MISEMI-394857 format. One record per residue (C-alpha): residue in three letters; x negated, y negated, z. Coordinates in nm, 3 decimals, padded with zeros to 5 digits. Each point is the difference from the previous one (the first is absolute). Layout:
<sites>
<site resn="ALA" x="X" y="Y" z="Z"/>
...
</sites>
This chain:
<sites>
<site resn="MET" x="-05.320" y="00.030" z="-01.843"/>
<site resn="LEU" x="00.103" y="-00.142" z="-00.344"/>
<site resn="GLU" x="-00.022" y="00.251" z="-00.311"/>
<site resn="ARG" x="00.021" y="-00.169" z="-00.302"/>
<site resn="VAL" x="00.279" y="00.178" z="-00.221"/>
<site resn="GLU" x="00.158" y="-00.077" z="-00.380"/>
<site resn="ASP" x="00.143" y="-00.365" z="-00.023"/>
<site resn="GLY" x="00.320" y="00.105" z="-00.153"/>
<site resn="PRO" x="00.350" y="00.056" z="00.074"/>
<site resn="ALA" x="-00.020" y="00.236" z="00.342"/>
<site resn="VAL" x="00.252" y="00.156" z="00.297"/>
<site resn="VAL" x="-00.221" y="-00.001" z="00.280"/>
<site resn="VAL" x="00.130" y="00.230" z="00.265"/>
<site resn="CYS" x="-00.041" y="00.001" z="00.356"/>
<site resn="SER" x="-00.137" y="00.351" z="00.058"/>
<site resn="THR" x="00.035" y="-00.007" z="00.340"/>
<site resn="CYS" x="00.375" y="-00.069" z="00.061"/>
<site resn="ARG" x="00.204" y="00.177" z="00.212"/>
<site resn="HIS" x="00.242" y="00.265" z="-00.169"/>
<site resn="ALA" x="00.268" y="-00.178" z="00.158"/>
<site resn="PRO" x="00.081" y="-00.255" z="00.286"/>
<site resn="ASP" x="-00.026" y="00.281" z="00.226"/>
<site resn="ALA" x="-00.261" y="00.204" z="-00.089"/>
<site resn="ARG" x="-00.383" y="-00.071" z="-00.116"/>
<site resn="THR" x="-00.009" y="00.328" z="-00.219"/>
<site resn="ASP" x="00.266" y="00.275" z="-00.142"/>
<site resn="ALA" x="-00.018" y="00.373" z="00.114"/>
<site resn="ALA" x="-00.301" y="00.099" z="-00.180"/>
<site resn="GLY" x="-00.197" y="-00.317" z="00.122"/>
<site resn="VAL" x="-00.003" y="-00.209" z="-00.258"/>
<site resn="THR" x="00.073" y="-00.388" z="00.010"/>
<site resn="GLY" x="00.257" y="-00.134" z="-00.191"/>
<site resn="GLY" x="-00.210" y="-00.244" z="-00.216"/>
<site resn="ALA" x="-00.197" y="00.307" z="-00.087"/>
<site resn="ARG" x="00.322" y="00.181" z="-00.127"/>
<site resn="LEU" x="00.072" y="-00.331" z="-00.184"/>
<site resn="ALA" x="-00.323" y="-00.039" z="-00.152"/>
<site resn="ALA" x="00.046" y="00.370" z="-00.095"/>
<site resn="ALA" x="00.344" y="-00.054" z="-00.134"/>
<site resn="LEU" x="-00.129" y="-00.312" z="-00.192"/>
<site resn="ARG" x="-00.295" y="00.178" z="-00.189"/>
<site resn="ALA" x="00.241" y="00.310" z="-00.076"/>
<site resn="MET" x="00.260" y="-00.226" z="-00.170"/>
<site resn="GLN" x="-00.273" y="-00.211" z="-00.183"/>
<site resn="ALA" x="-00.135" y="00.301" z="-00.127"/>
<site resn="GLY" x="00.289" y="00.128" z="-00.119"/>
<site resn="ASP" x="00.113" y="-00.295" z="-00.227"/>
<site resn="PRO" x="-00.197" y="-00.242" z="-00.220"/>
<site resn="ARG" x="00.201" y="-00.267" z="00.073"/>
<site resn="TYR" x="-00.203" y="-00.014" z="00.327"/>
<site resn="ALA" x="-00.350" y="00.028" z="-00.151"/>
<site resn="GLY" x="-00.082" y="-00.423" z="00.037"/>
<site resn="ILE" x="00.122" y="00.010" z="00.351"/>
<site resn="ALA" x="-00.323" y="00.128" z="00.198"/>
<site resn="VAL" x="00.117" y="00.176" z="00.358"/>
<site resn="GLN" x="-00.269" y="-00.081" z="00.274"/>
<site resn="ASP" x="00.027" y="00.073" z="00.394"/>
<site resn="MET" x="-00.168" y="-00.182" z="00.269"/>
<site resn="PRO" x="00.078" y="00.053" z="00.391"/>
<site resn="CYS" x="00.253" y="-00.254" z="00.171"/>
<site resn="LEU" x="00.133" y="-00.306" z="-00.186"/>
<site resn="PHE" x="00.112" y="-00.095" z="00.322"/>
<site resn="ALA" x="00.336" y="00.053" z="-00.034"/>
<site resn="CYS" x="00.041" y="00.242" z="00.250"/>
<site resn="SER" x="00.384" y="-00.060" z="00.096"/>
<site resn="THR" x="00.096" y="00.079" z="-00.365"/>
<site resn="PRO" x="-00.161" y="00.317" z="-00.128"/>
<site resn="CYS" x="-00.063" y="00.106" z="-00.255"/>
<site resn="ALA" x="-00.154" y="-00.352" z="-00.108"/>
<site resn="VAL" x="-00.131" y="-00.040" z="-00.380"/>
<site resn="HIS" x="-00.149" y="-00.314" z="-00.126"/>
<site resn="LEU" x="00.076" y="-00.090" z="-00.376"/>
<site resn="ARG" x="-00.236" y="-00.194" z="-00.182"/>
<site resn="ALA" x="-00.149" y="-00.136" z="-00.325"/>
<site resn="PRO" x="-00.238" y="-00.265" z="-00.133"/>
<site resn="GLY" x="00.137" y="-00.340" z="-00.001"/>
<site resn="ARG" x="00.320" y="00.124" z="00.136"/>
<site resn="ILE" x="00.216" y="-00.061" z="00.311"/>
<site resn="GLY" x="-00.067" y="00.340" z="00.214"/>
<site resn="TYR" x="00.227" y="00.191" z="00.235"/>
<site resn="VAL" x="00.010" y="00.221" z="00.322"/>
<site resn="LEU" x="00.303" y="00.230" z="00.017"/>
<site resn="GLY" x="00.072" y="00.244" z="00.271"/>
<site resn="ARG" x="00.274" y="00.188" z="00.146"/>
<site resn="PHE" x="-00.045" y="00.290" z="-00.284"/>
<site resn="ALA" x="00.016" y="00.391" z="00.035"/>
<site resn="PRO" x="-00.266" y="00.158" z="-00.123"/>
<site resn="ASP" x="00.108" y="00.153" z="-00.268"/>
<site resn="ALA" x="00.050" y="00.044" z="-00.369"/>
<site resn="ALA" x="00.332" y="-00.216" z="-00.004"/>
<site resn="SER" x="-00.220" y="-00.266" z="00.169"/>
<site resn="ALA" x="-00.320" y="00.032" z="-00.207"/>
<site resn="ARG" x="00.186" y="-00.029" z="-00.338"/>
<site resn="ALA" x="00.189" y="-00.355" z="00.110"/>
<site resn="ILE" x="-00.301" y="-00.131" z="00.133"/>
<site resn="LEU" x="-00.170" y="00.066" z="-00.354"/>
<site resn="ASP" x="00.306" y="-00.092" z="-00.179"/>
<site resn="TYR" x="-00.031" y="-00.359" z="00.150"/>
<site resn="ALA" x="-00.405" y="-00.001" z="-00.009"/>
<site resn="VAL" x="00.041" y="00.040" z="-00.368"/>
<site resn="HIS" x="00.239" y="-00.298" z="-00.052"/>
<site resn="HIS" x="-00.218" y="-00.186" z="00.227"/>
<site resn="ALA" x="-00.302" y="00.076" z="-00.198"/>
<site resn="ALA" x="00.193" y="-00.136" z="-00.302"/>
<site resn="SER" x="00.090" y="-00.302" z="00.149"/>
<site resn="ALA" x="-00.118" y="-00.333" z="-00.076"/>
<site resn="GLU" x="-00.083" y="-00.080" z="00.364"/>
<site resn="GLY" x="00.114" y="00.294" z="00.224"/>
<site resn="GLN" x="00.402" y="-00.106" z="00.039"/>
<site resn="VAL" x="00.181" y="00.266" z="-00.156"/>
<site resn="PRO" x="00.423" y="-00.050" z="-00.046"/>
<site resn="TYR" x="00.213" y="00.151" z="00.308"/>
<site resn="ARG" x="00.178" y="00.175" z="-00.312"/>
<site resn="ASP" x="-00.299" y="00.173" z="-00.092"/>
<site resn="TRP" x="-00.082" y="00.124" z="00.366"/>
<site resn="PRO" x="00.072" y="00.360" z="00.027"/>
<site resn="GLU" x="00.257" y="00.099" z="00.273"/>
<site resn="GLY" x="-00.280" y="00.150" z="00.213"/>
<site resn="VAL" x="-00.226" y="-00.298" z="00.065"/>
<site resn="LYS" x="00.302" y="-00.250" z="00.094"/>
<site resn="GLY" x="00.001" y="-00.039" z="00.382"/>
<site resn="HIS" x="-00.370" y="00.092" z="00.017"/>
<site resn="PHE" x="-00.170" y="-00.334" z="-00.070"/>
<site resn="ILE" x="-00.189" y="-00.112" z="00.304"/>
<site resn="VAL" x="-00.228" y="-00.330" z="-00.101"/>
<site resn="ARG" x="-00.136" y="-00.146" z="-00.345"/>
<site resn="VAL" x="-00.329" y="-00.118" z="-00.045"/>
<site resn="PRO" x="-00.099" y="-00.279" z="-00.243"/>
<site resn="PRO" x="-00.322" y="00.069" z="-00.209"/>
<site resn="ALA" x="-00.305" y="-00.176" z="00.131"/>
<site resn="GLY" x="-00.005" y="-00.372" z="-00.092"/>
<site resn="THR" x="00.380" y="00.011" z="-00.059"/>
<site resn="ILE" x="00.312" y="-00.054" z="00.179"/>
<site resn="ALA" x="00.360" y="00.119" z="-00.110"/>
<site resn="ARG" x="00.253" y="-00.243" z="-00.107"/>
</sites>
């Protein structure tokens, strides 16, 4: 059931996230998570600043009440689950901009002044790396 992926900075997208709280898919029958993953990959392909951030997707992050959800992670750093995104280019840019700061940080804590406006209010949970707790 688990698939090995490269162990580096990544945005893991819930590919099955609803398009909106009241709609599983859009008019074309595509989930919001699939649209967000496509937007993230398109944004990444168009900007070399994002080359060091992997975009990965998996079905269901269990954040169903807050679609579209992503998990930001990097080795040895606090990880974050964020949700309530529109599956569009603006969200993709904000997520990737934050992921760049997160990957460059020592422990995964990005100063609030460096947060892109598009991620403020979207944090659901923070997850300490294995073998640690945050203080």
